[in-house]
C-alpha positions in Angstrom: 46.5 -12.8 -38.6 47.0 -12.3 -34.9 47.9 -8.5 -35.2 44.7 -7.4 -37.0 42.3 -9.5 -34.3 44.2 -7.6 -31.5 44.0 -4.6 -33.5 40.0 -4.6 -33.8 40.6 -6.0 -29.9 41.3 -3.3 -28.9 39.6 -0.5 -30.8 36.2 -2.4 -30.0 38.0 -1.7 -26.2 39.0 1.9 -26.5 35.6 2.9 -28.6 33.8 1.0 -25.1 36.0 2.8 -22.8 34.7 6.2 -24.4 31.3 5.7 -24.5 31.3 4.6 -20.8 32.9 8.0 -20.3 30.6 9.9 -21.5 27.4 7.3 -19.8 29.3 8.4 -16.2 29.4 12.3 -17.4 26.1 12.7 -18.6 24.6 10.3 -15.8 26.8 12.2 -13.0 26.1 15.5 -14.5 22.7 14.5 -13.9 22.7 13.6 -10.5 24.8 16.5 -9.7 22.1 18.8 -11.8 19.0 16.7 -9.2 21.5 16.9 -6.0 21.9 20.8 -6.8 18.2 21.3 -7.8 16.9 19.6 -4.4 19.1 21.6 -2.5 18.7 24.5 -3.8 14.4 23.8 -4.2 14.7 22.8 -0.2 13.8 19.2 -1.8 14.4 17.7 1.8 11.8 20.1 3.8 8.7 17.8 1.6 10.1 15.0 3.7 8.4 15.7 6.6 4.7 17.2 7.6 5.7 21.0 7.8 3.4 22.8 6.0 5.5 25.9 5.5 7.7 23.6 3.3 4.4 24.6 1.0 5.4 28.0 0.6 8.9 27.7 -0.7 7.0 28.5 -3.5 5.9 31.3 -4.1 2.5 31.1 -5.7 1.7 28.6 -2.6 1.5 31.5 -0.2 -2.4 32.1 -0.7 -3.3 28.9 -0.3 -1.4 28.6 3.1 -2.6 31.6 4.4 -5.5 30.7 3.9 -5.1 27.5 5.6 -3.6 29.6 8.6 -7.1 31.5 9.3 -9.2 27.8 8.4 -10.6 25.9 11.4 -7.7 23.2 10.2 -5.3 25.7 10.6 -5.3 24.6 13.7 -5.7 20.9 13.9 -4.3 19.6 10.4 -1.4 20.0 8.4 -0.9 20.3 4.4 -0.5 15.9 4.2 -3.4 16.2 5.9 -5.5 16.7 3.5 -2.9 16.4 0.5 -1.2 13.0 1.3 -3.0 9.2 0.7 -2.9 7.7 4.4 -3.8 3.9 3.1 0.5 3.7 3.9 4.0 5.1 3.5 4.9 4.1 0.8 1.2 5.1 -1.3 2.5 9.0 1.4 5.6 9.3 -0.5 5.1 8.3 -4.0 1.9 10.9 -3.8 4.6 13.4 -2.3 7.2 12.6 -5.0 4.9 12.9 -8.1 3.5 16.0 -7.0 7.1 17.1 -5.7 8.1 16.4 -9.7 5.6 17.5 -11.4 5.9 21.4 -9.0 9.6 21.2 -10.2 9.2 20.6 -13.4 6.4 23.2 -13.8 8.1 25.4 -11.7 11.3 25.6 -13.7 9.8 25.4 -17.0 6.9 28.0 -16.2 4.0 26.0 -17.3 1.8 26.1 -14.7 -1.5 27.8 -14.3 -2.1 31.2 -12.6 -4.4 29.8 -10.7 -3.2 26.9 -9.0 -6.1 23.4 -9.9 -5.6 20.5 -8.0 -5.4 17.9 -10.0 -7.6 14.3 -10.8 -5.0 12.3 -8.0 -5.4 15.0 -5.9 -8.9 15.1 -5.7 -8.8 12.0 -4.7 -6.4 11.8 -2.2 -7.9 14.9 -0.4 -11.7 13.4 -0.8 -10.4 10.4 1.3 -8.6 12.9 3.8 -12.2 13.9 4.3 -13.3 10.7 4.9 -10.0 9.5 7.4 -10.5 12.3 10.3 -14.4 13.0 9.6 -15.3 9.7 9.8 -17.8 9.8 12.6 -19.7 12.1 11.0 -20.1 11.4 7.1 -20.2 8.0 7.0 -24.1 7.9 7.1 -25.0 11.3 5.4 -23.1 10.5 2.1 -25.4 12.2 0.4 -26.1 10.3 -2.9 -26.0 11.8 -6.5 -28.9 10.5 -8.7 -28.5 9.1 -12.3 -24.9 8.8 -11.4 -22.9 6.0 -12.9 -23.3 2.4 -10.2 -19.6 3.3 -9.3 -19.7 7.4 -8.5 -23.5 7.4 -6.6 -21.5 9.0 -3.4 -20.9 12.9 -3.8 -17.6 13.9 -3.5 -17.0 16.7 0.1 -14.4 18.6 -2.1 -18.6 19.4 -3.9 -19.9 21.4 -0.8 -16.4 22.4 1.2 -13.2 22.8 -1.5 -12.4 25.5 0.2 -12.6 24.9 3.7 -9.0 24.3 3.8 -7.7 27.2 2.0 -11.1 29.8 3.3 
């Protein structure tokens, strides 16, 4: 009987080692591919505030060139408008979400030809406008008639959506 129990224990340990080896291989492969992709796509460049990082992807070239020609091109970086100002954690969480979504879209080819800003990024851009221009906007926020109470202020982007990119 002892040998039957020992045999089952050996089978269990062998199966467990095999599963562990497969798990290590799969996780290692995912980590390796992720690190390669991060390096190949120059993902590290997005950790900083250099606007040239935005043109790592060719579809952003028109936005980058429009920003260079705009008034904001002399005084603001992409992150001034497209990353939260509340705290550094929010900034990098936003950058991570956007980076993942952009990478996924580019890798799968599942992205629109005409770049569309997502609702989360509209909110962040709006906060960016108010952060930099609080001195002139605090007294002039127009109200939208007939809107629910939480949506009574007009969005800066409703009138100035192309100000940063011409």
